[in-house]
C-alpha positions in Angstrom: -54.0 110.4 -45.6 -54.9 107.5 -47.9 -54.7 103.9 -47.0 -51.5 103.1 -48.9 -49.6 105.9 -47.1 -50.9 104.6 -43.7 -49.8 101.1 -44.6 -46.4 102.4 -45.6 -46.1 104.3 -42.2 -47.1 101.2 -40.3 -44.6 99.1 -42.2 -41.9 101.7 -41.6 -42.7 101.8 -37.9 -42.6 98.0 -37.8 -39.1 98.0 -39.4 -37.8 100.6 -36.9 -39.2 98.6 -34.0 -37.8 95.4 -35.4 -34.3 96.8 -35.9 -34.4 98.4 -32.4 -35.5 95.1 -30.8 -32.8 93.1 -32.6 -29.9 95.1 -31.2 -27.2 92.8 -30.1 -26.4 92.5 -26.4 -23.3 90.6 -25.3 -21.3 90.1 -22.1 -17.7 88.8 -21.7 -17.4 85.4 -20.1 -13.6 85.3 -19.9 -10.6 86.8 -21.6 -6.9 86.4 -22.0 -4.3 89.0 -23.0 -0.8 88.5 -24.3 1.6 91.3 -24.9 5.2 91.4 -25.9 7.4 92.3 -22.9 10.9 91.7 -24.3 12.1 94.8 -26.2 15.8 93.9 -26.5 15.5 92.2 -29.9 12.1 93.5 -31.2 11.1 96.8 -32.6 7.3 96.3 -32.2 5.0 95.3 -29.3 2.3 92.7 -30.2 -1.0 92.8 -28.4 -3.3 89.8 -28.6 -6.6 89.7 -26.7 -8.8 86.6 -26.8 -12.3 86.5 -25.2 -15.4 84.5 -25.1 -18.8 86.1 -25.3 -22.4 85.3 -24.4 -24.7 87.1 -26.9 -27.9 85.3 -26.1 -27.3 82.6 -28.7 -26.5 85.1 -31.5 -22.8 84.6 -31.9 -22.8 85.1 -35.7 -22.4 88.9 -35.6 -19.3 90.6 -37.1 -17.4 92.6 -34.5 -14.9 95.5 -34.9 -12.5 96.9 -32.4 -11.8 100.7 -32.1 -8.2 101.4 -31.1 -8.1 105.2 -30.8 -9.7 105.8 -34.1 -8.2 102.8 -35.9 -10.8 100.1 -36.7 -9.8 96.5 -36.7 -11.9 93.4 -37.4 -12.4 91.0 -34.5 -11.8 87.5 -35.6 -14.1 84.7 -34.6 -12.7 81.2 -34.0 -13.9 78.3 -36.2 -16.2 77.0 -33.4 -17.7 80.4 -33.0 -17.2 80.5 -29.2 -14.1 82.7 -29.0 -13.1 86.0 -30.5 -9.7 87.6 -30.9 -8.3 91.0 -31.7 -4.6 91.5 -32.4 -2.4 94.4 -33.5 1.1 95.7 -33.0 2.6 99.1 -32.2 6.1 100.6 -32.6 7.9 100.0 -29.3 8.4 103.8 -28.8 4.6 104.5 -29.2 3.2 101.4 -27.5 0.9 102.2 -24.6 1.3 100.4 -21.4 -0.8 99.9 -18.3 -4.5 99.2 -18.2 -6.6 100.4 -21.1 -9.9 99.5 -22.8 -10.8 98.6 -26.4 -14.3 99.5 -27.6 -15.9 96.7 -29.6 -18.8 97.4 -32.0 -21.2 95.3 -34.0 -22.3 96.3 -37.6 -24.9 98.7 -36.3 -22.6 100.3 -33.8 -19.9 100.6 -36.4 -22.3 102.4 -38.7 -23.2 104.8 -35.9 -19.5 105.3 -35.0 -18.5 106.1 -38.6 -21.5 108.6 -38.9 -20.4 110.2 -35.6 -16.8 110.4 -36.8 -18.0 112.2 -40.0 -20.0 114.6 -37.8 -16.9 115.2 -35.6 -18.1 113.8 -32.3 -18.0 110.2 -31.1 -19.0 110.8 -27.5 -22.6 109.7 -27.9 -21.9 106.3 -29.5 -22.0 103.4 -27.1 -19.8 100.4 -27.8 -21.3 96.9 -27.7 -18.7 96.0 -25.0 -15.3 97.1 -23.7 -12.4 94.7 -23.5 -9.7 95.3 -20.9 -6.1 95.1 -21.9 -3.1 95.1 -19.5 0.4 95.7 -20.8 3.0 95.9 -18.0 5.5 97.5 -20.3 8.4 96.4 -22.4 11.8 95.6 -21.0 14.4 97.5 -23.0 17.5 96.4 -21.2 19.4 97.6 -18.1 19.7 101.4 -17.6 23.5 101.1 -17.5 25.1 99.1 -20.3 27.4 96.2 -19.4 30.2 97.8 -21.4 30.1 100.8 -19.2 30.2 98.7 -16.1 33.1 96.6 -17.4 35.0 99.8 -18.2 34.4 101.3 -14.8 35.5 98.0 -13.2 38.7 98.0 -15.2 39.5 101.6 -14.3 38.9 100.9 -10.6 41.1 97.8 -10.8 43.9 99.8 -12.4 43.6 102.6 -9.8 43.7 100.0 -6.9 46.8 98.3 -8.5 48.5 101.6 -9.2 47.9 103.0 -5.7 49.0 99.8 -4.0 52.2 99.7 -6.1 52.8 103.4 -5.2 52.4 102.7 -1.5 54.8 99.7 -1.7 57.4 101.7 -3.5 57.6 104.4 -0.7 
């Protein structure tokens, strides 16, 4: 092996070590979630999750959220301290309860896309997971008010008719 190929291998090893050492590590400081709960007048449920991160002073990374295979950008606030991911779902398909969103940086996103092409994403670790709680969407009473009013009118008519029949005897 000549000296130029050794130098190339040393340089390549240095780059691999540098990229491995610069992997982003973040933790969630706090988060807030808003979801649409009134389904009487809406056809979609909006999900908004805002969170603050501590990434060891490196808060310039682009982040992406994975929502069951659908990738969305995570938006950073103008001061760089808060992040937000938002989306909407059709009210009939909207998940409810507690679920997690996987968040990836650029490197993690590249690994995720490669794993998706290979057909398995189980080995790809997200940068972090954000918790979302959606209590469900109120779609109105189970019995419509028109039905209750009709039943009340029928019962009132029956009571008046039976009382009149008893008085006529």
